[in-house]
N, C-alpha and C positions, 0 to 999 in steps of 0.2 A: 503492500500500500504505497502511495507518496502522498505526500501533504506538502504543499508548496506557501512558504507566507508570501506569498502576496506577490514576490516579482523584484523590487527592492530599487535599490539607489538609483533611476535610470536617470541618465544623463543624454542632454540630446541634441545632438548635430546636425542641424537641419540646415546646414550649409554645404552641398556640393563643394567637393575641392578633390585637385587629379593629385594622387599621392605619390611619391616616388616608388617605384615596384620594389626598391633595395632595401628602405628606408620602414621602420616601423611606424605604423599609425599613431599620430598624437590625438588623442580624446582630452574633451575640456568640457566642464560643464558647460551648457548655453546660460546665460544670466537669464534665469526667469524674473520678474515682477511681483515678488510676493505680495500679498494681501497686505495694503497699510494699517497701521496700527488700528486706526479709526475702522476700518472691516472687520478686523478681526475682535474687536469690540464688541461688535454688531452681537456676535453670541457667547461674550465672558460670561451675560447673566442669564442664558439660557434656560429654560426649567419645564420640567412637566408642567408644571403651571406656579400660581402663587397665592396666596390668602393674605389678607389684610383684616385685623380686630376689627370691629364697627367701635367708632369712636363713643366712650362714654363717660364725660366729666364728673367729680365727686359735687353730688349737689348738696352738700351739707352745710348745714344751718349755721354751723363753728367758722366765722373767716379762716381761723388755723389751717382746718382740714377741708376747705372747699375748693377748688379747682372752677379756674374762670373759664379757661380754657381746654379741651381736648384735641393737640392738631394731629395732622395727618404729616405724615413725613416719607420719603423715599425708602428709608432702612425700617419701616415698617411693613413693608412686602417680606412675608416668609415665602421660603421657596418647598413647592409641596415636591416628598416622592414620589417613584413608581407602584402603580398599581390603577385599580380602576380609578376612572374620573370622579366618580360619584364615594370614593374614600379616601380620607385622608385624619392624621392625626387629631387637626383642629375638630373635622365632624364628630372622630372618635367621642374629643372633649365633651362635648356638649349631651352626647346620646346620656354619657354616665349621669352629667346632673340635672340631665330634665325632671329625672321624678315624674311626676304626673302630668306636667307639662308639654303640650305640642311641639314636635321641631319642626320650624316653618322652611319649606326651602324652594328653591327655586324647581318649575316643573317644566315638561316639553310639550306633550301632546295636546293636555287641557289646561296648560299653567297660564298665570297673570300676562304674562309674556311670551308670543308665539308669533310665527308666520305662517299661517296655512299652507301646506305642501312643501313645507321645511321643517318638519319637527321630529323625524325619524336620526336622531342624531345616535349615532357609536361610538367614537371614539372622544368628544369633550362635553366638559360641563363647565356653566358658567353662571355667577348668580351667587345668592344669598343664602346662609343659613344660620338662623338665630332661633336662641326663644324669647318670649314673651314674660320675660322673667325678672325684675326687680331687684335689688341687690341690697338690701337696707340691713346692716350691722352695726349699728349702733356701738357696742361695746368698739367696735375695732377703727368705729369713727369713718364708713364706708356705708354713703348713702346714692346708689345707683341706680337710675332709669331708664327703660327705653329699651330695644331690642339687645339681647347678649350674643353675640355671633360673629360671623366672618362673612366679608365678601371676598368673592373667589373665581380663578377661571383652573381647568385639568384638563389633559391632554394624555391619551396613551396612544404609544405608535406611531412617535414622531416619523415624518413620510421620507420615504427613499426615493420616494417617485413621484412628480410634478406634473400637473399638466401645461403642454406647449401651446397652447391659445386662448384666450380671453372668456372666462368664466366667471358670472355670479352666483356669489354666497348671498347667503341671507338669516339670520335668526336674532337673536336680540341683546340685548344689553344690562346692565345696571350701575348703581353706581350709590354712594354714602358721600356725606360729608364730615367735616370736622364739627366739633361741636363747641359752641361758646354764649356761653352767659349773654341771655337776653336775643340771644340771631333770632330768628324767624323769618322765613322766605313766604311772603304772599303768594305767590306763584303755586307752590307745591302744597299748600293746603296746612291747615294748623295739624294734622294729625303726621305731617311728613318727620318734624324732627328739626333739629335744627342746634336747641338751646343745650338741655340736661344732654340730650344722645347725638349725634350725627342724623342728617335727615337722608333717609334710604328712600330707594324706588318703590319699593314694594309698598310704601305706604304713601304712595305718592296721590294727593286725590286730583279729580277731574278727568281719569285714564280710564279712557277706551277697554275695557276687559274683558267684557263679557258679549257672547256672539248676541244674546236676545237684545241688548242696547245696539246692536250697529244694523247697520243697512244691508240690504241683500245685497250678496256677493262680497261683503267688507272681508278683509285676508288678515290683514297685520292689525293685534292685539298689542298693549302694555308697550314696554320699549321696543323698539325694534329695529337692528340695523341691517345695512346692507351693502356689498362690497364688489367691485368689479377690479377683480385681479388679471393683468395682463401679463402673463410668465412672457412671453417674448422680452418684455421690457424689463419685466423685474420691476413690474408698480404696483402699488393697489390704490385706488379710489374708492372711497366707503362714506356712510352719512347714519348718522345714530338719532332715531326719531323718538318721540312721544307719540301717541295715536292721541288724540283728545275724542272725549265724550262728548257728544252732541247732543243737547236738549233743548226745548224751544224756549228756553230762557235766553232772550234777546240780549242780556248784559254776557254771555257767555260767548268764549274764542268759537269761531266757528269754521276757522282753519280742521281740517281733519288732522293734517298729522304739524308738528313742530318740530324744526329741525334744530340740535342739541349742539352738535359739532360734527364737523365734513373731517375724513380722514385722507391723510398723505404717506405714503408708505414705500419703503424699496425693500425688495426680497434679498435674500442672502442665503443660500443655500433653502434647507424648511424652515428658517426663522423671516421674520420682516422686522422694519423697525423706521419710525418715521413720528408723525407729530399728529395730533388731533386739535383743530380748529375750530374757537368756541363760535357759533354763528350770532350770537346777540351780545356781543361788547359790550355793546351800549345800552344794558340794564342797569343802569345806575341805582334803582329807588330800592334795591335789596329783592327785589320781588323772584329771583332765584339766581343759583349758584354758578350757573354756567358760563361767565363772562371771561376765562381766562385760557387761553391757549393751553396745549401739553405738547414738551418738547422729548417725552420719555416712553412714547408709546412704542409698546414691544410686543411681541407675541409669534407665535408658527405653526407651522399645518400637521395634521395629524391625520394617520390614516394610513395606510400603504403607497396611495397614490393621491395624498393630498385632499380627503374628501371634506375634510374640515378643518377649523381654523378655529383660535383664540387668542386671548391676547389682553393686554392691560394699559391703561395710564394714570398718572395723577398729576395736577394743573397746574403750569406752574407757578399759582398762588398757594398752592397746597390747600387748596379747601375740598378739592373734588377728586375724589378716586375712582377710577371705573374700569370695568372688564365687559368681555364682551364676547362671543361665541355666535359662530356662522357657520352653513354647510352650502353643500351643491343639492337641487332640489332632488326631493324625494324621486325614488323609482316607484312607478306602478307596477302593480303585478302585472306580470308576461312581460313587463318592458326590458329592452338591453340592459343589462346591469354590466356589459362593459365599462362604462361613463365614457370621460371625453379620452383622445389619444392621451399619451403621458413620453414621459423622458426621466431617466434616472438621474439622480442631482447628488444622491450620496452611498456611496456604498461601506461599510459597516459587517464586517466579519469577524468571528470566532471559530476558529477551527480544533475541535478537542483532540488530545494526544493520544488518548484510547482507542475511539471507536473511529476517527479521522472523519469527523461528522461537520459538514461547512454550515453554523446556524449565524441568523444575521442575531445581531447586536443594536441597542438604539446608538441613536447618535444624532446629537445637533448641530451637527456640520464644523465643527471645530476639531480640524487634524492632530492640534496639540492639547486637547482630553479625549478619553477614554471613556464609558460608560460599560462597569461587568459589573453585572444584574442590576441595575439601575441608580450604581452607586459609581459617582463621577471620580476621575482619578487626570491630576494633571502629569503631562507627558514630556512636560518641561524639563530639562538638565536643570541640575546644582549651579550655581556658581561656578564653581571647580568642572566641571563636566561640558560647558557651556563648546569649546572644541574638540571634543571626543565627537568619535564619527556615529558611536553605538553609545549612551548611556543606562543606568539602569535606575530605577524607582520603587521607593516601596511605601506602600499608601492603603492602609484601610485592610490590613493583611493579601495583601495583594504585592507581589513581586512582578514586576517587568524589566524586559529587554528592550529598549526603544530603536528603532532604526530608521531612517537614517539621518543626519547633520544637515544633508545637502537638499534635504525633499522640505516643498513648501507644501505642498497640496496634498501630502496621502502620508499617512504613518505606518511602520507594521512592526512587527516585534514575536515576542513569547511572552507569553503568560504564567505562572503560577501561584494559585492558591488552593489550600489545602495539600499539598500534594498531589496535586495534579494539573499538568504541565499543555497549556496549549499554546495555539500562536491567533493573531489577530491581525486584519488589517482594514484602514479606512480611508477614504480617500475623496475630494471634495469632485465629481467628476467633470472633465469640459462639457461645454452643453454640443448637443449634437450639432448645430450651424456649423461651429469651430472645428470640429472634424472632418466633416464636409468642405470647407474651404482649402482643406493642405490636399494638395494635391500632386506633392512630391513625389519621387518613386523612390527615392534611397536616404529614408532616413533612419539613421541610426541612434538605437538606445544600448546603454550599456550600465550595468551595475552588480546588484549581487543577488544573495536567495538565501532563507533558511530550506531547511529539507530535512522530514526522518521519513526510515523504511524501515519496516519490522517486518521479517520473513524470516523465521527462523534464527537468522544472527540479523542484530540492529544495525543500523546504521545512521549518523545523525551528522547535521553541516552547518556550521554556521554562518551571519553574515560576514561581510568582509570586504575591505575599502583595498586590502593588498593585491597586488598586480596575482601572486600567487591561490588567495584565498576560494572564498567560492562569488565565480564569476558568470555573470548574464549579460549577454549581450543579443540584439535584437534589429533585426533588418525590416521595416514596418514601408510597404509599397504603399504609398494612400490612393495613387491613381487606380490601382485593381484591389485593393482592400485586401491584400494578402502581408503578413505577418511571416518571418521563420526567423526562429532564433534558437538559442543553446545554453544549457546550463551544465556548466562545468564547476566540480566538486575541488575542495581543494587540494596541490600537490597532484593535480592529476593533467594530462594535454588533451584526450579527450574526453569529449561530450560527458555527461553523464543521462544527457536527454536532452533530444532533438525535437524542438516544437515548431506546428504549422498551424495557423488558426487566418480565420477572415473577419475584418470589421464588416461591426450594424452597428450603425448609429455610433453611440461613445463607448462603443465595449466591444469586445473579440470572445470568441470563440473556438476554440480548434480540440487536437491531440496533443500529446508529450507522450515519445516511447522512446525507450533506453536502444542502447546500441545493437548491433547485429549480435555479437556476444554477452550481452549485458551488463550488467553495474554490477563489480566485485566491492562486494561490501567490506571486503578486510583485503586490500590489496598487498598489504606487509607479508600476509602467509602466503606465499608463492605456490607453496606444497599444495594447498586445501583450500582455496578462496573460497566461499560462495560467491555463484554468481545468482540476479536475480534478474526476470525480466516485466518489463512493466508496459503497461499502455493504459493512459489515463486521459479522459476529459481534463480541460485547461479550458478557465474563463479567467475573462477580466474586463479593465475597465483604463480610458484615458483621463489624465487629472489634471486641470488646472488651465490656466490660459493657451488658448493656442495647443495643446495635446501633450504638454512640456515632460510630462510627467507620464509613464505605466505601469500596470501590477495588477 
């Protein structure tokens, strides 16, 4: 059985040169343009989701204990761990202390907020979860009124593929404000809060929530969101609405919808980052809190093919925290379930050392971080190892050997956890259009590889940047979509494997074979060396701008 650790530090020489037939070719790394520090930081805060505590200020009658302001801040967002979207520790905390109180939370199909035809969520949850439970503890000088809970969004299965066209997503959004003494927002109604507790979207008055109060054919209820995602341009435009309840009272607002925010964001892999622009900044009379933009909007796509999205933001004046979730249109019974055309944007795999089984692992698109069983590991070298071709890390009970220092868009290596040795590979795929734009016939990639063979006698090979170490060399003909290459083991002259493959989109697949005489597992044993014959399937991808790396 053969297990390849993804290919290695492939250095692209895309310039055709005429070599002196009597001299040895010299290869150098092609200078890639790694992601800027700003781009890398787009994913630095990526997570399965976030939650923020609903603000409640201590309204104690004694000024010594009373809080006049319970603010919101960027540090109040807490990362949520891997798991089902409706399961997280903060929700469990409320369950344990609710007693006979009802746990109130966002619903989808028949919830207070919904868009008909966009309610069948699988990978995302966003909204609120709270208890209507005051906490009056005079002995400990605590007097808290209002909803006790959290605003949150959470997703599972960060997307590895995304659509390649314009797609509309619709869903919901929710908000909470800070809590400040004598703060009141007339436009939200007296029940919404704002003084002793933050004003919460679930309690806002004058909102259309029930089908019985809607006109025939009405589809949007409560707080709704709508996004147009242009995956080719990597842009998102969206709007967050309030749907108004219309009555016969002439003094009420007759608009069906009120725009609260417009969204502008840019895609970075399976994540996005951008702005929420307040639609009514001129409301200076305190009628509502939505008067400040946000520069901190972030979120991501969830589901194998980007079926759903979710995110959050905090207004620049720290007055409003908001979350949102949306999805592609529900599929009707019998409707084509394939969905829109997609392309792979991220690879993330672990190859188990015992079964040689390749399994997908989660990734937020940052190759300098690795998610092992949902736990994030930093793959960055320590200060003393920054110049090393490979380096080792140890975090959270996991040891890893990471390769290679000259790779910007992919990383691969070995993992050791609980005495189990695995390999991993992850990378940011080159856009399909960028691969298609390359037409040269003789692009050369050189690098290294990890390998392990178990066939009676075992053999393993380590990645190396030495001339006599494990070497990988590939010739790529982008005009005919053909790839040919060799993997040569340390201190050997003949290839251990010969690889032939065909390019499809931004990936490739093919076959790896040992030579006619097989591969000697112990070449030092000249008298009785064991030879193994292998033919295995190979799959991989191109990574980074202009397909500068492959693995």
